[in-house]
Phi, psi and omega in degrees: 000129180279169182287330183290322183273358182282124182260134179262120185304317182296317181293322182295320179295320180293322181293319180294322179295320180295319180295320179296319179296319180295319180295320179296321179296317179295320180294319178297318179297319179295318179296318179297320179295320180296317179297319180299319179294319180294318179297324178297330179271356181087017180251125184239148181279335184210160180303145183202170177267134180265132177272102182283351179288341179268121181272133178294153179296133181290136177279142179286127178259112184298320181295321180294324179293325182284330183288137179290145179289139180285142178282125181276174185298323182294324176294319177301315181297320180295317178295320180296317179296320179296318179295320179294319178296319178296320179296316181295325175297317178298317181296315182299331181283335191235355192294325182294317178296316180299315180296318180298313182294316182289330174292317176299320177296323178297320178298310181295322180299309180292323179299312182295327181285310188282345176274356179245308191300317180298341184257010180300320176301320178293323179297317178298319185284313189269318184271318184264358173058040174285141181298145183306317183289346181257355185297317181299319179297311182291328176298315178298321180293313184289333174288309190290323186298322179293317179297318182297311184290320179294327176296326177286318187280334187304313178296328179293312178297324179296317178296321178293326177297319178292323184281318184261280183194132177295320179297318179300318180292326177294317178295318178304311182296317182297316182293313181294323177293323176299317178298316182295322178293320177298319177295325179298334180279352183241003180295153184244349179208173186293329179293320177295320177295321177298318179295320179296318179294326175296319178296323176298320177297321177295321184281341188301164180130008181292314182296310177297328177294319178295321177297320179296320179296311185293326180292338179258359190240003179237154174301148185300327181282356178249006186295312181299315178299318183293315178295321177294322179295317178294323177296324176297321177298317177299317181293319179299318176297324178292332177287315185281329187304305181299322180294313180294319179298319178295318179296316180294320179297321179292321186276318189237353184097158186289335180296328179296326180293327176297316181292323177293320176298320177297318179297319180298318180289326176294322176297320177302316181299319179293319179300316182291319182298313190263341187242341181262124179246109181283120180294138181244119178283133179297131181287134178246120179277115183261155176283161178082186183286148178293149180290131180294151181288138182287134171276098188298328182290350177261359178276119187305315182295325177294317178303314182295319181290324178293318177298317180298315180299317180294317181293317180298316178297324178297319180294327176296313184280350173300317189259329190306312183293333184256005180301317178303324178293323178293322176300318178299321178295318184292320182269354174077009178199170179261013180293136178050036185296314181296317181296311182295319178297318178299321178295318180294323174296318183291329179299315178295319178297320180297317178295327177293320177300320181289315193270333187303310179297326180293320175297320179299317178295319178298322178297320178295327185275316187249352181108145186281329179293314175301322178296319179297316178301314183294318180295318178295318180296315178297319179295322179295311183296309183288338174291317178293324180298332181297342179279352184279312186298151177247005178229165188292314189298307178296327176299315178296323179295316178292329175295321178296313180296317177298325177295327176299319178286317185297331183297342182272352189289301187290322173301322179292317177300313181296323179292318178297317178297320180297314183282348181261002179225156178283162180302331182285353182247009186296318179298316180295318186290322179284333172295318177295321178297317179296320179297319178298320179293324178294325175298316176297325179293330178283317184288320187306303182299322180295312181295319180298317179295320180293315180294323178296324180287320182282323184243266178196165178293324178300323177296320179295321177300313178296317183297323181299327176277319185298323182302330183286340180297307177297335177296318179298313181298315181298313180297321181292317180292330182271001185297138176278156177293324176232116181283132178297136179232104184255011183278349179090001182226135178292132183207163176273129176243000000 
């Protein structure tokens, strides 16, 4: 036996033990790897405790990846703020031009109306040859039909202004009114004039459309001033209209005044088309269901302002148709009756031109509701005082003072309505306000004539002021502790 083939027992046993240990180690590693793979799959060889603190890896959901992520409220708010900032920049660049153009339009609008409407009875009598005994009936009809139809149509046009475009509705009203005025100059009988006046009621809505535009086109801190300025423009037109209408009627005949009124309204339409730029707020697509449209007639502050607008307009029309007769009583004769009546109308208009912007500024500083209370109270007191004088001069003086107070009412109402509704509802709210005023315009002349017949014209003068006193008390008692503000800007109400 050679030395190489000779086996030593001790060495052979050690080598075999080492090989067995190595094989066991490899087997253990393989078993450990197998267990790890099974545990990853959730398969266990023996009972064990599960650690619930460890969250399994989330499985990828293909549908969830494909579905767009919902925009949360904070993203909506950020988009809304960005859109509002962009809108305010647009407004700051154009508001002065817009206010200038719409104020000029207000002057022409009021001018064209007041140089025609006060002379309709004369138009029926002299141009259309209506019998003297029928003039009062036809005057009432041609006045009332326009108010009735415009009261019905105003909320409809206002809703369309919010849905389509406020500027578009203003142009629509100006063009259709221009057509109606032109037709008024060519009518041949009272029935045709009645139809034209009905068409005017259908076409109406220029003033509320202009208010809706200006309320959305000026900085919030300039709203009171802007509304007061436009009201001054309306009042200025009301001062000049009767004087200009009378002069034109004397020089060229009443038909010429209709054509001039049509030209003025056509100019307004061109001014609005080419010079007024309606700011457009960028649309923000929000998550969730769309916000339902507000029922404005169920908003308490809107209800109060609409009632106030209607009652105030009624008090104006209580006295206006019979004022010339009262002037005749005060001066003891019918001499220069038209001239003196025109001056008394103009006196109130002049005080309104002076006071309207000041009331607007006061509203911005102290709040629009206190200004409304004060203006109504002053109008009530000075209105009742007008029943005291027995001569023309003191009566005219008190009319001027009363006009200073009265000038603050409608700008304050319009400002409260603006701040109590969202920008998307401006057309609707001013349409409703205009409709409420038309209701007052229908009731006022009828009630004034009846009370004058039952009592006296002096009683009607007193009543026109007295009615406003309970309005002040009612508004004050109904005032909310916190006035709703849906305009998006903190303001004093």
